[in-house]
N, C-alpha and C positions, 0 to 999 in steps of 0.2 A: 176668876181663877182660884183654885183651891189646892194648897200644897198636899199632895198625897204621899210624900216621903220619897226616898231614893228609889230609883228604878233598879240600880245596881247596889248591892251591899258594899260596905267599906272594903271588904276583902272579897272581891268578885270572883277570884279564882283565876283571873287572867294575869299572867306574870309581869307585864310591863306597863300597865296603866289602864285607866278607865276613861279614855277620851275617844273622839271620832265615832260616836255611836251612829249606826244606821239600822233602821227597822226594815224587815223584809217579811212579806206575807206569802206563804207557800200556796200552791194551787188549791189545796183543801181548806185553806183559811187559817192554818196554824201560823201565828206570828213568831218571828225570831228577831233577836237583837245581835248585831255584830259590833264589836268595839275593840279597842286596844290601841297601842301606839308604840312607836320606836322600834321594836323588834318582833312583836307578836300581834296577831289578830285572833280574837276569840268569838264564839257564838254560843248562845243558849236560847232555849224556847222562852217565850213570854206567856204570861197568863192571858186569858181571853180579853181582858180590859186593856191590855198593853201597858200596864202600870208597874209590872215587876218581871224580872227574869225568874224562871223556875227550872228545877232540874239541873242536870250536870252542865258544867261549862266545858266546851271543847275548844282546844287550840286548833285553828284551821290553817294557820300560816305562820312561818317564821322568816325573817329577813333582816335587812340592814336598814334601819330608819324607815320601816314601813308604817303607813298610816292611811286613813281615809278609805277603809275597805267598804265595799257594798256589793250586793249580789243581785243577779238577774237570772231568771229561769227561761231557757229556750231549748226547744227540741229535746226534751227529756233530760237535760243537764243543767246544773247550777254553775254559774260563772262568778267567781270572786275576783273583782277588780280592786286594785290598790296602788298607791304610790309608794315608791321604794328607791333607795340608792343614795341618800345623803342630803338631808335638809340643812345641816348645820356645819358645813365645812368651808365657810367663807367663799372665796373665789372658786373653790372646787365643788360647791354645792350644785346639785342637779337632780331632778327626779326623772324616773321612768314610770310609765304605767305598765303594770304587769297583770296577768290574769291566770287563774287556776281553774280547772274544771273538775266537777265531781258529780256523782249520781244522787246525792242527797244534800240538803241545805247545811248539814253539819260536816260535810266533807267525808263522811264515813259511808261505807257500803250499807245499803238497806238490807235487812234480813229478807231472804227469799220467801 
């Protein structure tokens, strides 16, 4: 093992934290990294070696206590799955699995 440094910069651009990372490789081979915690999930492209994020950071979801986001591609759509709804409320804690659908891995419309 060799330390190549941080994949995410100390100020990644994601508002609520840099945990729960999940890597996704698009159909054309472009890698993306999803991360975030508590109230926000973000995504950015990765370099070809998958050692750094590059380019703009896009917030793809906001919620209450959301975390653990990951993406799958099926039938021309991208599905973002994540846990949400209260991790830290004692006896009132409980998670739900939620999903959002988009036409691109960043949740944004692709240019025509």
